[in-house]
N, C-alpha and C positions, 0 to 999 in steps of 0.2 A: 406603414400604417393604413388601414382602410377607413378609419374613422367610426367603426362600428364598436360600441362598447357591449362587452358580454359580462354577465354576472359570474359568480363563482361556479354556478352549476353548469356553465357553458351554453345556456340558451340565451337568445336576444332578450333584452330587457322587458319588452312589451309582453312576453309570455307570462311573466310572473308579477307584473305591475299591479300593485294593491288597488289602484284606482279603477281597474277593469272588473266589471261585475261578472263573476264566474259562478255558473249555476252549480257547478261541481264542488263548490265550496260552501254549501248550504249551512253547515254548521257555523261557520264564522259569521256568515250573513244573519243567521238566526240569533246569534249572540248579540250583534250589533242591533238588530230590530228590537230585541228584548231590552237592551239598555236604553234605546230610544223611547220605547213604550212607557218604561217605568220613570223617565223623566216627567212625563205628563199622561196620566191614565185617562184623562179626560179630554183627548185630542182627536181630530177628525183624521180620516185616512190620508186626506191631502197634506195635513200638517206633518203627519208621521213620514210621508213620502218626501216631503221637503227636508226634513232633518236627515233621512237616510241619504238622500241625493248629495246633500252637502258633505256628510261624512265619507261616502264613497266616491265623491268627485265624479258623479254621474248625472245625466239628465233627470229632471224631475219626471218627465213622462215614462222613462224607463224604470225608475224606482216604483212609481205609482202602479204601473202594470204588474210588476213582480208582487208588489203587496196586495193588489186586488186578486191576483192568482192564488196567493197563500190564504187569503181571506175565504175564497170560494171554496178552497180544499179544507177549510177549517184548521189551518195550520199557523194561524195568526195569534201570537201570544207572547208570553214573557216567562223568564224563570224567576222563582222566588229568590229572596235573599241569599240562600245557600247554594242555588244553582241546581237543586235537586228536582224540584218539582215544576212541571210546565203548568201555567195557568192561562187558559184561553182568554182572549181579549177581543172586545167588540169596540170599534172605533165610535166616537160621538157622531151622530148623524149631521151631514152637511146641511147648512142653513141654505134654503132656496133663495135665490136672488129676486129681489123685488123688481118689477117692471116700472 
């Protein structure tokens, strides 16, 4: 035995590890983002990125970069309760730190 574990599909586990952010799985990520937005509709982008980072087990900076890209493309939003309608969402503005 070599010590390498393979899943039922025969690929090494790191290829389908759910903690790895995969751009090709935007539908799944979109559903996760939708749920995180609906938890608090009055949150900042950084707060949303923090929640997504925890759920995806990814670095905060990576999640924030992806969310900023989605925001720039107008693709940041959430599904209504029935999951049929996409509702655009704008994050609460970040508070500027006082010096």
